[in-house]
Backbone atoms as SQL, in Angstrom:
CREATE TABLE atoms (id INTEGER PRIMARY KEY, chain TEXT, resi INTEGER, resn TEXT, atom TEXT, x REAL, y REAL, z REAL);
INSERT INTO atoms VALUES
  (1, 'A', 1, 'MET', 'N', -22.862, 18.365, 10.335),
  (2, 'A', 1, 'MET', 'CA', -21.498, 18.494, 10.805),
  (3, 'A', 1, 'MET', 'C', -20.745, 19.455, 9.909),
  (4, 'A', 2, 'GLU', 'N', -20.056, 20.400, 10.511),
  (5, 'A', 2, 'GLU', 'CA', -19.322, 21.399, 9.744),
  (6, 'A', 2, 'GLU', 'C', -18.036, 20.830, 9.180),
  (7, 'A', 3, 'LYS', 'N', -17.728, 21.236, 7.952),
  (8, 'A', 3, 'LYS', 'CA', -16.475, 20.835, 7.331),
  (9, 'A', 3, 'LYS', 'C', -15.363, 21.722, 7.843),
  (10, 'A', 4, 'LYS', 'N', -14.209, 21.118, 8.133),
  (11, 'A', 4, 'LYS', 'CA', -13.064, 21.914, 8.569),
  (12, 'A', 4, 'LYS', 'C', -12.520, 22.714, 7.392),
  (13, 'A', 5, 'GLN', 'N', -12.165, 23.931, 7.652),
  (14, 'A', 5, 'GLN', 'CA', -11.548, 24.772, 6.639),
  (15, 'A', 5, 'GLN', 'C', -10.073, 24.928, 6.977),
  (16, 'A', 6, 'TYR', 'N', -9.236, 24.671, 6.008),
  (17, 'A', 6, 'TYR', 'CA', -7.796, 24.790, 6.208),
  (18, 'A', 6, 'TYR', 'C', -7.312, 26.048, 5.518),
  (19, 'A', 7, 'PRO', 'N', -6.384, 26.762, 6.135),
  (20, 'A', 7, 'PRO', 'CA', -5.857, 27.966, 5.492),
  (21, 'A', 7, 'PRO', 'C', -5.092, 27.597, 4.226),
  (22, 'A', 8, 'ALA', 'N', -5.099, 28.497, 3.280),
  (23, 'A', 8, 'ALA', 'CA', -4.392, 28.260, 2.027),
  (24, 'A', 8, 'ALA', 'C', -2.895, 28.229, 2.280),
  (25, 'A', 9, 'ILE', 'N', -2.228, 27.250, 1.715),
  (26, 'A', 9, 'ILE', 'CA', -0.775, 27.160, 1.789),
  (27, 'A', 9, 'ILE', 'C', -0.272, 26.762, 0.416),
  (28, 'A', 10, 'ASP', 'N', 1.015, 26.964, 0.180),
  (29, 'A', 10, 'ASP', 'CA', 1.534, 26.592, -1.131),
  (30, 'A', 10, 'ASP', 'C', 1.564, 25.077, -1.259),
  (31, 'A', 11, 'GLU', 'N', 1.580, 24.584, -2.488),
  (32, 'A', 11, 'GLU', 'CA', 1.417, 23.160, -2.750),
  (33, 'A', 11, 'GLU', 'C', 2.505, 22.285, -2.161),
  (34, 'A', 12, 'GLU', 'N', 3.702, 22.760, -2.049),
  (35, 'A', 12, 'GLU', 'CA', 4.806, 21.901, -1.637),
  (36, 'A', 12, 'GLU', 'C', 5.067, 21.913, -0.133),
  (37, 'A', 13, 'THR', 'N', 4.313, 22.705, 0.639),
  (38, 'A', 13, 'THR', 'CA', 4.534, 22.777, 2.075),
  (39, 'A', 13, 'THR', 'C', 3.336, 22.207, 2.811),
  (40, 'A', 14, 'PRO', 'N', 3.410, 20.940, 3.231),
  (41, 'A', 14, 'PRO', 'CA', 2.276, 20.353, 3.933),
  (42, 'A', 14, 'PRO', 'C', 2.144, 20.906, 5.344),
  (43, 'A', 15, 'MET', 'N', 0.918, 20.981, 5.807),
  (44, 'A', 15, 'MET', 'CA', 0.664, 21.398, 7.185),
  (45, 'A', 15, 'MET', 'C', 0.752, 20.170, 8.073),
  (46, 'A', 16, 'ALA', 'N', 1.285, 20.333, 9.257),
  (47, 'A', 16, 'ALA', 'CA', 1.471, 19.200, 10.160),
  (48, 'A', 16, 'ALA', 'C', 0.149, 18.551, 10.535),
  (49, 'A', 17, 'ASN', 'N', -0.916, 19.340, 10.687),
  (50, 'A', 17, 'ASN', 'CA', -2.197, 18.778, 11.115),
  (51, 'A', 17, 'ASN', 'C', -3.162, 18.539, 9.960),
  (52, 'A', 18, 'GLU', 'N', -2.712, 18.704, 8.754),
  (53, 'A', 18, 'GLU', 'CA', -3.579, 18.505, 7.598),
  (54, 'A', 18, 'GLU', 'C', -3.775, 17.013, 7.350),
  (55, 'A', 19, 'PRO', 'N', -5.012, 16.548, 7.185),
  (56, 'A', 19, 'PRO', 'CA', -5.235, 15.130, 6.910),
  (57, 'A', 19, 'PRO', 'C', -4.547, 14.704, 5.622),
  (58, 'A', 20, 'VAL', 'N', -4.049, 13.482, 5.611),
  (59, 'A', 20, 'VAL', 'CA', -3.322, 12.965, 4.452),
  (60, 'A', 20, 'VAL', 'C', -4.189, 13.007, 3.202),
  (61, 'A', 21, 'VAL', 'N', -5.458, 12.637, 3.335),
  (62, 'A', 21, 'VAL', 'CA', -6.347, 12.624, 2.168),
  (63, 'A', 21, 'VAL', 'C', -6.479, 14.027, 1.587),
  (64, 'A', 22, 'ALA', 'N', -6.627, 15.029, 2.455),
  (65, 'A', 22, 'ALA', 'CA', -6.746, 16.409, 1.978),
  (66, 'A', 22, 'ALA', 'C', -5.451, 16.853, 1.302),
  (67, 'A', 23, 'ARG', 'N', -4.327, 16.480, 1.873),
  (68, 'A', 23, 'ARG', 'CA', -3.038, 16.861, 1.283),
  (69, 'A', 23, 'ARG', 'C', -2.864, 16.217, -0.087),
  (70, 'A', 24, 'ARG', 'N', -3.212, 14.937, -0.192),
  (71, 'A', 24, 'ARG', 'CA', -3.078, 14.242, -1.483),
  (72, 'A', 24, 'ARG', 'C', -3.990, 14.878, -2.521),
  (73, 'A', 25, 'ARG', 'N', -5.218, 15.219, -2.110),
  (74, 'A', 25, 'ARG', 'CA', -6.152, 15.853, -3.043),
  (75, 'A', 25, 'ARG', 'C', -5.606, 17.207, -3.483),
  (76, 'A', 26, 'ARG', 'N', -5.072, 17.967, -2.520),
  (77, 'A', 26, 'ARG', 'CA', -4.540, 19.298, -2.819),
  (78, 'A', 26, 'ARG', 'C', -3.340, 19.206, -3.747),
  (79, 'A', 27, 'LEU', 'N', -2.575, 18.150, -3.616),
  (80, 'A', 27, 'LEU', 'CA', -1.392, 17.983, -4.442),
  (81, 'A', 27, 'LEU', 'C', -1.694, 17.199, -5.720),
  (82, 'A', 28, 'GLY', 'N', -2.946, 17.020, -6.041),
  (83, 'A', 28, 'GLY', 'CA', -3.301, 16.310, -7.260),
  (84, 'A', 28, 'GLY', 'C', -2.976, 14.830, -7.180),
  (85, 'A', 29, 'GLY', 'N', -3.076, 14.246, -5.992),
  (86, 'A', 29, 'GLY', 'CA', -2.807, 12.824, -5.833),
  (87, 'A', 29, 'GLY', 'C', -1.334, 12.494, -5.712),
  (88, 'A', 30, 'ARG', 'N', -0.474, 13.503, -5.649),
  (89, 'A', 30, 'ARG', 'CA', 0.965, 13.254, -5.596),
  (90, 'A', 30, 'ARG', 'C', 1.499, 13.116, -4.179),
  (91, 'A', 31, 'GLY', 'N', 0.659, 13.327, -3.175),
  (92, 'A', 31, 'GLY', 'CA', 1.118, 13.240, -1.796),
  (93, 'A', 31, 'GLY', 'C', 1.426, 11.805, -1.394),
  (94, 'A', 32, 'LEU', 'N', 2.156, 11.657, -0.331),
  (95, 'A', 32, 'LEU', 'CA', 2.531, 10.337, 0.157),
  (96, 'A', 32, 'LEU', 'C', 1.447, 9.771, 1.055),
  (97, 'A', 33, 'THR', 'N', 1.273, 8.465, 0.991),
  (98, 'A', 33, 'THR', 'CA', 0.341, 7.793, 1.889),
  (99, 'A', 33, 'THR', 'C', 1.019, 7.622, 3.243),
  (100, 'A', 34, 'PRO', 'N', 0.241, 7.365, 4.292),
  (101, 'A', 34, 'PRO', 'CA', 0.855, 7.134, 5.609),
  (102, 'A', 34, 'PRO', 'C', 1.866, 5.987, 5.578),
  (103, 'A', 35, 'THR', 'N', 1.594, 4.948, 4.822),
  (104, 'A', 35, 'THR', 'CA', 2.521, 3.820, 4.723),
  (105, 'A', 35, 'THR', 'C', 3.836, 4.263, 4.085),
  (106, 'A', 36, 'GLN', 'N', 3.751, 5.055, 3.029),
  (107, 'A', 36, 'GLN', 'CA', 4.967, 5.531, 2.372),
  (108, 'A', 36, 'GLN', 'C', 5.794, 6.401, 3.311),
  (109, 'A', 37, 'VAL', 'N', 5.125, 7.269, 4.060),
  (110, 'A', 37, 'VAL', 'CA', 5.829, 8.134, 5.014),
  (111, 'A', 37, 'VAL', 'C', 6.517, 7.280, 6.072),
  (112, 'A', 38, 'HIS', 'N', 5.814, 6.281, 6.578),
  (113, 'A', 38, 'HIS', 'CA', 6.382, 5.396, 7.605),
  (114, 'A', 38, 'HIS', 'C', 7.618, 4.673, 7.073),
  (115, 'A', 39, 'LEU', 'N', 7.531, 4.150, 5.855),
  (116, 'A', 39, 'LEU', 'CA', 8.687, 3.456, 5.275),
  (117, 'A', 39, 'LEU', 'C', 9.864, 4.401, 5.059),
  (118, 'A', 40, 'LEU', 'N', 9.592, 5.604, 4.611),
  (119, 'A', 40, 'LEU', 'CA', 10.674, 6.575, 4.430),
  (120, 'A', 40, 'LEU', 'C', 11.356, 6.882, 5.760),
  (121, 'A', 41, 'ARG', 'N', 10.562, 7.010, 6.811),
  (122, 'A', 41, 'ARG', 'CA', 11.152, 7.254, 8.135),
  (123, 'A', 41, 'ARG', 'C', 11.992, 6.059, 8.580),
  (124, 'A', 42, 'ALA', 'N', 11.512, 4.851, 8.319),
  (125, 'A', 42, 'ALA', 'CA', 12.263, 3.654, 8.700),
  (126, 'A', 42, 'ALA', 'C', 13.597, 3.600, 7.970),
  (127, 'A', 43, 'PHE', 'N', 13.591, 3.940, 6.692),
  (128, 'A', 43, 'PHE', 'CA', 14.826, 3.901, 5.913),
  (129, 'A', 43, 'PHE', 'C', 15.775, 5.039, 6.260),
  (130, 'A', 44, 'SER', 'N', 15.278, 6.096, 6.863),
  (131, 'A', 44, 'SER', 'CA', 16.144, 7.231, 7.170),
  (132, 'A', 44, 'SER', 'C', 17.143, 6.906, 8.279),
  (133, 'A', 45, 'TYR', 'N', 16.876, 5.870, 9.077),
  (134, 'A', 45, 'TYR', 'CA', 17.772, 5.521, 10.175),
  (135, 'A', 45, 'TYR', 'C', 18.962, 4.691, 9.722),
  (136, 'A', 46, 'ASN', 'N', 18.790, 3.946, 8.668),
  (137, 'A', 46, 'ASN', 'CA', 19.859, 3.071, 8.200),
  (138, 'A', 46, 'ASN', 'C', 19.686, 2.915, 6.695),
  (139, 'A', 47, 'ASP', 'N', 20.605, 3.465, 5.938),
  (140, 'A', 47, 'ASP', 'CA', 20.438, 3.445, 4.480),
  (141, 'A', 47, 'ASP', 'C', 21.321, 2.403, 3.787),
  (142, 'A', 48, 'SER', 'N', 21.711, 1.344, 4.521),
  (143, 'A', 48, 'SER', 'CA', 22.557, 0.326, 3.915),
  (144, 'A', 48, 'SER', 'C', 21.733, -0.601, 3.024),
  (145, 'A', 49, 'GLU', 'N', 22.407, -1.222, 2.074),
  (146, 'A', 49, 'GLU', 'CA', 21.760, -2.173, 1.173),
  (147, 'A', 49, 'GLU', 'C', 21.258, -3.388, 1.957),
  (148, 'A', 50, 'GLU', 'N', 22.012, -3.808, 2.953),
  (149, 'A', 50, 'GLU', 'CA', 21.612, -4.953, 3.772),
  (150, 'A', 50, 'GLU', 'C', 20.301, -4.672, 4.504),
  (151, 'A', 51, 'TYR', 'N', 20.169, -3.479, 5.055),
  (152, 'A', 51, 'TYR', 'CA', 18.945, -3.088, 5.759),
  (153, 'A', 51, 'TYR', 'C', 17.767, -3.070, 4.787),
  (154, 'A', 52, 'ALA', 'N', 17.985, -2.565, 3.597),
  (155, 'A', 52, 'ALA', 'CA', 16.933, -2.536, 2.579),
  (156, 'A', 52, 'ALA', 'C', 16.474, -3.954, 2.249),
  (157, 'A', 53, 'ARG', 'N', 17.420, -4.875, 2.132),
  (158, 'A', 53, 'ARG', 'CA', 17.053, -6.274, 1.855),
  (159, 'A', 53, 'ARG', 'C', 16.263, -6.885, 3.014),
  (160, 'A', 54, 'GLU', 'N', 16.653, -6.547, 4.250),
  (161, 'A', 54, 'GLU', 'CA', 15.926, -7.055, 5.418),
  (162, 'A', 54, 'GLU', 'C', 14.483, -6.554, 5.410),
  (163, 'A', 55, 'ILE', 'N', 14.308, -5.274, 5.146),
  (164, 'A', 55, 'ILE', 'CA', 12.962, -4.688, 5.089),
  (165, 'A', 55, 'ILE', 'C', 12.158, -5.354, 3.979),
  (166, 'A', 56, 'GLN', 'N', 12.772, -5.545, 2.833),
  (167, 'A', 56, 'GLN', 'CA', 12.091, -6.189, 1.709),
  (168, 'A', 56, 'GLN', 'C', 11.669, -7.612, 2.091),
  (169, 'A', 57, 'GLU', 'N', 12.533, -8.338, 2.770),
  (170, 'A', 57, 'GLU', 'CA', 12.220, -9.706, 3.184),
  (171, 'A', 57, 'GLU', 'C', 11.059, -9.735, 4.174),
  (172, 'A', 58, 'VAL', 'N', 11.070, -8.826, 5.125),
  (173, 'A', 58, 'VAL', 'CA', 9.995, -8.757, 6.118),
  (174, 'A', 58, 'VAL', 'C', 8.668, -8.433, 5.423),
  (175, 'A', 59, 'LEU', 'N', 8.685, -7.451, 4.534),
  (176, 'A', 59, 'LEU', 'CA', 7.463, -7.079, 3.824),
  (177, 'A', 59, 'LEU', 'C', 6.971, -8.215, 2.933),
  (178, 'A', 60, 'THR', 'N', 7.885, -8.891, 2.260),
  (179, 'A', 60, 'THR', 'CA', 7.512, -10.011, 1.397),
  (180, 'A', 60, 'THR', 'C', 6.848, -11.114, 2.206),
  (181, 'A', 61, 'LYS', 'N', 7.441, -11.460, 3.350),
  (182, 'A', 61, 'LYS', 'CA', 6.857, -12.502, 4.210),
  (183, 'A', 61, 'LYS', 'C', 5.476, -12.083, 4.726),
  (184, 'A', 62, 'HIS', 'N', 5.355, -10.822, 5.098),
  (185, 'A', 62, 'HIS', 'CA', 4.078, -10.310, 5.603),
  (186, 'A', 62, 'HIS', 'C', 2.984, -10.440, 4.546),
  (187, 'A', 63, 'PHE', 'N', 3.262, -9.950, 3.336),
  (188, 'A', 63, 'PHE', 'CA', 2.239, -9.982, 2.299),
  (189, 'A', 63, 'PHE', 'C', 1.993, -11.390, 1.776),
  (190, 'A', 64, 'GLN', 'N', 2.993, -12.255, 1.813),
  (191, 'A', 64, 'GLN', 'CA', 2.786, -13.653, 1.439),
  (192, 'A', 64, 'GLN', 'C', 1.847, -14.331, 2.430),
  (193, 'A', 65, 'ALA', 'N', 2.031, -14.039, 3.722),
  (194, 'A', 65, 'ALA', 'CA', 1.151, -14.609, 4.748),
  (195, 'A', 65, 'ALA', 'C', -0.288, -14.126, 4.553),
  (196, 'A', 66, 'LYS', 'N', -0.458, -12.843, 4.229),
  (197, 'A', 66, 'LYS', 'CA', -1.803, -12.311, 3.987),
  (198, 'A', 66, 'LYS', 'C', -2.419, -12.964, 2.753),
  (199, 'A', 67, 'LEU', 'N', -1.628, -13.165, 1.713),
  (200, 'A', 67, 'LEU', 'CA', -2.116, -13.819, 0.498),
  (201, 'A', 67, 'LEU', 'C', -2.517, -15.261, 0.795),
  (202, 'A', 68, 'ASP', 'N', -1.694, -15.968, 1.548),
  (203, 'A', 68, 'ASP', 'CA', -2.007, -17.352, 1.919),
  (204, 'A', 68, 'ASP', 'C', -3.308, -17.415, 2.724),
  (205, 'A', 69, 'GLU', 'N', -3.452, -16.485, 3.656),
  (206, 'A', 69, 'GLU', 'CA', -4.650, -16.445, 4.493),
  (207, 'A', 69, 'GLU', 'C', -5.904, -16.212, 3.646),
  (208, 'A', 70, 'GLU', 'N', -5.826, -15.271, 2.736),
  (209, 'A', 70, 'GLU', 'CA', -6.970, -14.970, 1.875),
  (210, 'A', 70, 'GLU', 'C', -7.253, -16.117, 0.911),
  (211, 'A', 71, 'SER', 'N', -6.218, -16.734, 0.375),
  (212, 'A', 71, 'SER', 'CA', -6.397, -17.890, -0.516),
  (213, 'A', 71, 'SER', 'C', -7.077, -19.036, 0.226),
  (214, 'A', 72, 'ASP', 'N', -6.651, -19.290, 1.455),
  (215, 'A', 72, 'ASP', 'CA', -7.277, -20.345, 2.266),
  (216, 'A', 72, 'ASP', 'C', -8.753, -20.039, 2.514),
  (217, 'A', 73, 'ARG', 'N', -9.050, -18.777, 2.805),
  (218, 'A', 73, 'ARG', 'CA', -10.444, -18.382, 3.044),
  (219, 'A', 73, 'ARG', 'C', -11.287, -18.616, 1.791),
  (220, 'A', 74, 'LEU', 'N', -10.776, -18.188, 0.629),
  (221, 'A', 74, 'LEU', 'CA', -11.511, -18.374, -0.620),
  (222, 'A', 74, 'LEU', 'C', -11.704, -19.858, -0.928),
  (223, 'A', 75, 'TRP', 'N', -10.695, -20.665, -0.652),
  (224, 'A', 75, 'TRP', 'CA', -10.792, -22.112, -0.889),
  (225, 'A', 75, 'TRP', 'C', -11.849, -22.726, 0.041),
  (226, 'A', 76, 'ASP', 'N', -11.785, -22.361, 1.327),
  (227, 'A', 76, 'ASP', 'CA', -12.733, -22.902, 2.312),
  (228, 'A', 76, 'ASP', 'C', -14.172, -22.508, 1.992),
  (229, 'A', 77, 'GLU', 'N', -14.370, -21.324, 1.426),
  (230, 'A', 77, 'GLU', 'CA', -15.713, -20.857, 1.090),
  (231, 'A', 77, 'GLU', 'C', -16.178, -21.365, -0.274),
  (232, 'A', 78, 'GLY', 'N', -15.316, -22.103, -0.974),
  (233, 'A', 78, 'GLY', 'CA', -15.701, -22.657, -2.267),
  (234, 'A', 78, 'GLY', 'C', -15.627, -21.673, -3.421),
  (235, 'A', 79, 'ILE', 'N', -15.091, -20.498, -3.176),
  (236, 'A', 79, 'ILE', 'CA', -14.951, -19.496, -4.227),
  (237, 'A', 79, 'ILE', 'C', -13.774, -19.852, -5.132),
  (238, 'A', 80, 'LEU', 'N', -12.762, -20.443, -4.555),
  (239, 'A', 80, 'LEU', 'CA', -11.564, -20.844, -5.284),
  (240, 'A', 80, 'LEU', 'C', -11.451, -22.363, -5.233),
  (241, 'A', 81, 'ASP', 'N', -11.225, -22.969, -6.394),
  (242, 'A', 81, 'ASP', 'CA', -11.029, -24.414, -6.457),
  (243, 'A', 81, 'ASP', 'C', -10.009, -24.715, -7.549),
  (244, 'A', 82, 'GLN', 'N', -9.695, -25.972, -7.748),
  (245, 'A', 82, 'GLN', 'CA', -8.668, -26.342, -8.723),
  (246, 'A', 82, 'GLN', 'C', -9.052, -25.915, -10.135),
  (247, 'A', 83, 'LYS', 'N', -10.329, -26.011, -10.467),
  (248, 'A', 83, 'LYS', 'CA', -10.783, -25.595, -11.803),
  (249, 'A', 83, 'LYS', 'C', -10.500, -24.104, -12.022),
  (250, 'A', 84, 'LYS', 'N', -10.818, -23.285, -11.024),
  (251, 'A', 84, 'LYS', 'CA', -10.590, -21.842, -11.114),
  (252, 'A', 84, 'LYS', 'C', -9.088, -21.547, -11.210),
  (253, 'A', 85, 'LEU', 'N', -8.277, -22.276, -10.447),
  (254, 'A', 85, 'LEU', 'CA', -6.824, -22.089, -10.516),
  (255, 'A', 85, 'LEU', 'C', -6.294, -22.434, -11.904),
  (256, 'A', 86, 'ASP', 'N', -6.824, -23.514, -12.501),
  (257, 'A', 86, 'ASP', 'CA', -6.410, -23.896, -13.858),
  (258, 'A', 86, 'ASP', 'C', -6.797, -22.819, -14.867),
  (259, 'A', 87, 'GLU', 'N', -7.996, -22.224, -14.705),
  (260, 'A', 87, 'GLU', 'CA', -8.427, -21.135, -15.585),
  (261, 'A', 87, 'GLU', 'C', -7.498, -19.929, -15.443),
  (262, 'A', 88, 'LEU', 'N', -7.164, -19.582, -14.211),
  (263, 'A', 88, 'LEU', 'CA', -6.283, -18.430, -13.965),
  (264, 'A', 88, 'LEU', 'C', -4.894, -18.649, -14.567),
  (265, 'A', 89, 'ARG', 'N', -4.432, -19.886, -14.514),
  (266, 'A', 89, 'ARG', 'CA', -3.113, -20.206, -15.054),
  (267, 'A', 89, 'ARG', 'C', -3.055, -19.908, -16.563),
  (268, 'A', 90, 'GLN', 'N', -4.179, -20.062, -17.246),
  (269, 'A', 90, 'GLN', 'CA', -4.247, -19.848, -18.705),
  (270, 'A', 90, 'GLN', 'C', -4.622, -18.414, -19.080),
  (271, 'A', 91, 'THR', 'N', -4.918, -17.572, -18.083),
  (272, 'A', 91, 'THR', 'CA', -5.385, -16.203, -18.342),
  (273, 'A', 91, 'THR', 'C', -4.208, -15.231, -18.363),
  (274, 'A', 92, 'ASP', 'N', -4.191, -14.364, -19.386),
  (275, 'A', 92, 'ASP', 'CA', -3.199, -13.288, -19.433),
  (276, 'A', 92, 'ASP', 'C', -3.746, -12.122, -18.619),
  (277, 'A', 93, 'LEU', 'N', -3.263, -11.976, -17.416),
  (278, 'A', 93, 'LEU', 'CA', -3.768, -10.934, -16.509),
  (279, 'A', 93, 'LEU', 'C', -3.304, -9.534, -16.900),
  (280, 'A', 94, 'HIS', 'N', -2.365, -9.447, -17.837),
  (281, 'A', 94, 'HIS', 'CA', -1.869, -8.144, -18.266),
  (282, 'A', 94, 'HIS', 'C', -2.570, -7.635, -19.519),
  (283, 'A', 95, 'ALA', 'N', -3.382, -8.475, -20.154),
  (284, 'A', 95, 'ALA', 'CA', -4.098, -8.073, -21.361),
  (285, 'A', 95, 'ALA', 'C', -5.187, -7.070, -20.999),
  (286, 'A', 96, 'LYS', 'N', -5.343, -6.092, -21.854),
  (287, 'A', 96, 'LYS', 'CA', -6.379, -5.068, -21.598),
  (288, 'A', 96, 'LYS', 'C', -7.602, -5.353, -22.406);
């Protein structure tokens, strides 16, 4: 399979049809992810503090539900149990 060749462009001007991964690589990893672009577009319609709090609440609930779902799966599969939770409680997760 042939690799697509993109014409050279300056670093700060993304091409509309350029894949996000290629753009991020070209920009040294500084490009925006599709999720970041989507959130920026969502915030561009309403820049009030109240709207920002609503978005934050929706995202928090979404990721909490995903965390709960994954925790339940790990518990049901026996990967996570009370002993493991007690160990995690005593672990400094920020230590290098």
